[in-house]
MIDOSE-1310 file (N, C-alpha, C; in nm, 2 decimals, decimal comma, always signed):
residues 119
mady	+2,67/+0,14/-5,95/+2,77/+0,24/-5,92/+2,87/+0,19/-5,82; +2,99/+0,24/-5,83/+3,09/+0,20/-5,74/+3,06/+0,24/-5,59; +3,11/+0,16/-5,50/+3,08/+0,19/-5,36/+3,16/+0,31/-5,30; +3,25/+0,36/-5,38/+3,34/+0,47/-5,33/+3,30/+0,60/-5,38
vkwy	+3,20/+0,61/-5,47/+3,15/+0,74/-5,52/+3,00/+0,74/-5,55; +2,93/+0,85/-5,52/+2,79/+0,86/-5,55/+2,76/+1,01/-5,57; +2,64/+1,03/-5,63/+2,59/+1,17/-5,63/+2,44/+1,16/-5,59; +2,40/+1,27/-5,53/+2,26/+1,27/-5,49/+2,21/+1,42/-5,48
engd	+2,08/+1,44/-5,48/+2,03/+1,57/-5,46/+1,98/+1,59/-5,32; +1,99/+1,71/-5,27/+1,95/+1,74/-5,13/+1,90/+1,89/-5,14; +1,78/+1,91/-5,12/+1,73/+2,05/-5,13/+1,75/+2,10/-5,27; +1,82/+2,22/-5,27/+1,85/+2,28/-5,40/+1,99/+2,26/-5,44
eihv	+2,06/+2,15/-5,39/+2,20/+2,12/-5,43/+2,21/+1,98/-5,48; +2,32/+1,96/-5,56/+2,36/+1,83/-5,60/+2,50/+1,81/-5,53; +2,52/+1,69/-5,48/+2,64/+1,65/-5,41/+2,70/+1,53/-5,48; +2,83/+1,54/-5,51/+2,91/+1,43/-5,55/+3,00/+1,39/-5,44
cfyn	+3,00/+1,27/-5,39/+3,08/+1,23/-5,28/+3,17/+1,12/-5,32; +3,30/+1,13/-5,28/+3,40/+1,04/-5,31/+3,46/+1,00/-5,18; +3,45/+0,87/-5,15/+3,50/+0,81/-5,02/+3,64/+0,76/-5,04; +3,74/+0,84/-5,02/+3,88/+0,80/-5,06/+3,94/+0,71/-4,96
eedk	+3,87/+0,68/-4,85/+3,93/+0,58/-4,76/+3,87/+0,44/-4,78; +3,78/+0,42/-4,88/+3,74/+0,29/-4,92/+3,86/+0,21/-4,97; +3,86/+0,08/-4,96/+3,98/+0,00/-4,99/+4,05/+0,03/-5,13; +3,97/+0,03/-5,23/+4,03/+0,05/-5,37/+4,10/+0,19/-5,38
pfai	+4,02/+0,30/-5,36/+4,09/+0,43/-5,37/+4,20/+0,45/-5,27; +4,19/+0,39/-5,15/+4,29/+0,41/-5,05/+4,42/+0,35/-5,10; +4,41/+0,23/-5,16/+4,53/+0,16/-5,21/+4,59/+0,23/-5,33; +4,51/+0,29/-5,41/+4,55/+0,37/-5,53/+4,62/+0,49/-5,47
gekm	+4,56/+0,56/-5,37/+4,62/+0,68/-5,31/+4,76/+0,65/-5,26; +4,78/+0,53/-5,19/+4,91/+0,50/-5,14/+5,01/+0,49/-5,25; +4,97/+0,43/-5,36/+5,07/+0,41/-5,48/+5,10/+0,55/-5,54; +5,00/+0,64/-5,54/+5,02/+0,77/-5,59/+5,12/+0,85/-5,51
nein	+5,11/+0,82/-5,37/+5,21/+0,88/-5,28/+5,35/+0,83/-5,30; +5,36/+0,70/-5,33/+5,49/+0,64/-5,36/+5,56/+0,71/-5,48; +5,47/+0,75/-5,58/+5,52/+0,81/-5,70/+5,56/+0,96/-5,67; +5,49/+1,03/-5,59/+5,51/+1,17/-5,56/+5,48/+1,19/-5,41
elay	+5,59/+1,22/-5,33/+5,57/+1,22/-5,19/+5,47/+1,33/-5,15; +5,44/+1,43/-5,23/+5,34/+1,53/-5,20/+5,20/+1,48/-5,22; +5,19/+1,37/-5,29/+5,05/+1,32/-5,32/+5,01/+1,22/-5,22; +5,00/+1,27/-5,09/+4,94/+1,18/-4,99/+4,79/+1,21/-5,00
mngy	+4,71/+1,11/-5,05/+4,58/+1,13/-5,10/+4,47/+1,13/-5,00; +4,47/+1,24/-4,92/+4,35/+1,26/-4,84/+4,25/+1,34/-4,92; +4,14/+1,38/-4,86/+4,04/+1,45/-4,94/+4,09/+1,58/-5,00; +4,18/+1,65/-4,93/+4,23/+1,78/-4,98/+4,32/+1,76/-5,10
nwda	+4,40/+1,65/-5,11/+4,48/+1,63/-5,23/+4,40/+1,56/-5,34; +4,29/+1,49/-5,31/+4,20/+1,45/-5,42/+4,14/+1,58/-5,48; +4,11/+1,67/-5,39/+4,05/+1,80/-5,44/+4,15/+1,87/-5,54; +4,28/+1,87/-5,50/+4,38/+1,93/-5,58/+4,40/+1,85/-5,71
ffny	+4,39/+1,72/-5,70/+4,41/+1,64/-5,82/+4,29/+1,66/-5,92; +4,16/+1,65/-5,86/+4,04/+1,67/-5,95/+4,04/+1,81/-6,01; +4,08/+1,91/-5,94/+4,08/+2,04/-6,00/+4,18/+2,05/-6,11; +4,30/+1,99/-6,10/+4,39/+1,98/-6,21/+4,34/+1,90/-6,32
ylsk	+4,29/+1,78/-6,29/+4,24/+1,69/-6,40/+4,12/+1,75/-6,48; +4,03/+1,80/-6,40/+3,91/+1,86/-6,47/+3,95/+1,99/-6,55; +4,04/+2,07/-6,50/+4,08/+2,19/-6,58/+4,14/+2,15/-6,71; +4,20/+2,03/-6,72/+4,27/+1,98/-6,84/+4,17/+1,91/-6,93
napd	+4,07/+1,83/-6,87/+3,99/+1,74/-6,95/+3,84/+1,76/-6,95; +3,79/+1,84/-6,86/+3,65/+1,87/-6,86/+3,62/+2,00/-6,78; +3,68/+2,11/-6,83/+3,67/+2,23/-6,75/+3,53/+2,28/-6,73; +3,44/+2,25/-6,81/+3,30/+2,29/-6,79/+3,24/+2,24/-6,66
ileg	+3,29/+2,12/-6,61/+3,24/+2,06/-6,48/+3,28/+2,16/-6,37; +3,39/+2,22/-6,38/+3,43/+2,31/-6,27/+3,35/+2,44/-6,26; +3,28/+2,47/-6,37/+3,19/+2,59/-6,36/+3,08/+2,57/-6,27; +3,07/+2,66/-6,17/+2,96/+2,65/-6,07/+2,98/+2,54/-5,97
mdsd	+3,09/+2,47/-5,96/+3,12/+2,37/-5,87/+3,20/+2,42/-5,75; +3,15/+2,38/-5,63/+3,23/+2,41/-5,51/+3,27/+2,28/-5,45; +3,39/+2,27/-5,39/+3,43/+2,15/-5,33/+3,45/+2,16/-5,18; +3,44/+2,05/-5,11/+3,45/+2,05/-4,97/+3,52/+1,92/-4,92
peag	+3,65/+1,93/-4,93/+3,73/+1,81/-4,89/+3,75/+1,80/-4,74; +3,76/+1,68/-4,70/+3,80/+1,65/-4,56/+3,91/+1,55/-4,57; +3,96/+1,50/-4,45/+4,07/+1,40/-4,45/+4,03/+1,28/-4,53; +3,92/+1,21/-4,50/+3,89/+1,09/-4,56/+3,77/+1,09/-4,66
fyaa	+3,75/+1,21/-4,71/+3,62/+1,23/-4,79/+3,64/+1,35/-4,88; +3,59/+1,34/-5,00/+3,59/+1,46/-5,09/+3,44/+1,48/-5,14; +3,40/+1,60/-5,14/+3,26/+1,63/-5,19/+3,27/+1,75/-5,28; +3,19/+1,74/-5,38/+3,17/+1,86/-5,47/+3,02/+1,89/-5,47
hfal	+2,99/+2,02/-5,48/+2,85/+2,07/-5,47/+2,82/+2,15/-5,59; +2,70/+2,14/-5,64/+2,64/+2,22/-5,75/+2,50/+2,26/-5,72; +2,46/+2,38/-5,77/+2,32/+2,42/-5,76/+2,24/+2,31/-5,84; +2,12/+2,29/-5,80/+2,03/+2,19/-5,86/+1,97/+2,24/-5,99
tken	+2,03/+2,20/-6,10/+1,98/+2,23/-6,24/+2,00/+2,11/-6,32; +1,93/+2,10/-6,43/+1,95/+1,99/-6,52/+2,09/+1,98/-6,57; +2,15/+2,10/-6,61/+2,28/+2,10/-6,66/+2,38/+2,05/-6,55; +2,36/+2,09/-6,43/+2,45/+2,04/-6,32/+2,43/+1,89/-6,29
qdka	+2,30/+1,84/-6,30/+2,28/+1,70/-6,29/+2,37/+1,62/-6,39; +2,37/+1,67/-6,51/+2,46/+1,61/-6,61/+2,60/+1,62/-6,58; +2,65/+1,74/-6,52/+2,79/+1,75/-6,48/+2,82/+1,65/-6,37; +2,73/+1,64/-6,27/+2,75/+1,55/-6,16/+2,77/+1,41/-6,21
erfv	+2,68/+1,37/-6,30/+2,69/+1,23/-6,35/+2,82/+1,21/-6,43; +2,86/+1,31/-6,51/+2,99/+1,30/-6,58/+3,10/+1,29/-6,48; +3,10/+1,37/-6,38/+3,21/+1,38/-6,28/+3,22/+1,24/-6,21; +3,11/+1,18/-6,17/+3,11/+1,05/-6,11/+3,17/+0,95/-6,21
qiii	+3,13/+0,95/-6,34/+3,19/+0,86/-6,43/+3,34/+0,88/-6,45; +3,38/+1,01/-6,45/+3,53/+1,03/-6,45/+3,60/+0,97/-6,33; +3,54/+0,99/-6,21/+3,61/+0,93/-6,09/+3,62/+0,78/-6,11; +3,51/+0,72/-6,14/+3,51/+0,57/-6,16/+3,61/+0,53/-6,26
slie	+3,61/+0,60/-6,37/+3,71/+0,57/-6,48/+3,85/+0,58/-6,43; +3,88/+0,68/-6,36/+4,02/+0,70/-6,30/+4,05/+0,59/-6,20; +3,96/+0,56/-6,11/+3,99/+0,46/-6,01/+4,00/+0,32/-6,07; +3,91/+0,29/-6,17/+3,91/+0,16/-6,23/+4,03/+0,14/-6,33
nade	+4,09/+0,25/-6,37/+4,20/+0,25/-6,47/+4,31/+0,33/-6,40; +4,36/+0,29/-6,29/+4,45/+0,36/-6,20/+4,58/+0,39/-6,27; +4,62/+0,32/-6,37/+4,75/+0,35/-6,44/+4,75/+0,49/-6,50; +4,63/+0,54/-6,54/+4,62/+0,68/-6,58/+4,65/+0,78/-6,47
lyqi	+4,60/+0,75/-6,35/+4,63/+0,83/-6,23/+4,78/+0,83/-6,21; +4,84/+0,72/-6,21/+4,98/+0,71/-6,18/+5,07/+0,78/-6,28; +5,02/+0,77/-6,41/+5,10/+0,84/-6,52/+5,09/+0,99/-6,50; +4,97/+1,04/-6,46/+4,95/+1,19/-6,44/+5,04/+1,23/-6,33
vhen	+5,03/+1,16/-6,22/+5,11/+1,20/-6,10/+5,26/+1,20/-6,13; +5,30/+1,09/-6,21/+5,44/+1,08/-6,24/+5,49/+1,19/-6,34; +5,41/+1,22/-6,44/+5,45/+1,31/-6,54/+5,42/+1,46/-6,51; +5,31/+1,48/-6,44/+5,26/+1,62/-6,41/+5,24/+1,65/-6,27
gdei	+5,29/+1,57/-6,18/+5,27/+1,59/-6,03/+5,32/+1,73/-5,99; +5,43/+1,78/-6,05/+5,48/+1,92/-6,01/+5,39/+2,03/-6,05; +5,29/+2,00/-6,14/+5,19/+2,10/-6,18/+5,07/+2,11/-6,09; +5,05/+2,01/-6,01/+4,93/+2,00/-5,92/+4,96/+2,07/-5,79
ewd	+4,86/+2,15/-5,75/+4,88/+2,23/-5,63/+4,84/+2,14/-5,51; +4,93/+2,05/-5,47/+4,90/+1,96/-5,36/+4,88/+2,04/-5,23; +4,80/+1,98/-5,14/+4,77/+2,05/-5,01/+4,90/+2,06/-4,93
């Protein structure tokens, strides 16, 4: 798994953690900000981006998900169920795919940045 994202179980919750200040996502975030000045990619704007992206591409992941962004960190939380374990794993794979194929991120920000509710 990539060093900038992981998921784990703690008590009765599942946590997906994205460390947006790791080198690769940080550099990608800077480029996203060059494309759209509102897209300064702290945890809050990653939250806005993921909410937008998931609503368009995997809306079921948003069902029962709570997010907790901070400046250098983004976290999503689910109740501990088998269905939510599957959602967490899919969400992690989506994050990895987006970071490893950053051109998709840039295209979304360029073409749809005005539809995203940036922080």
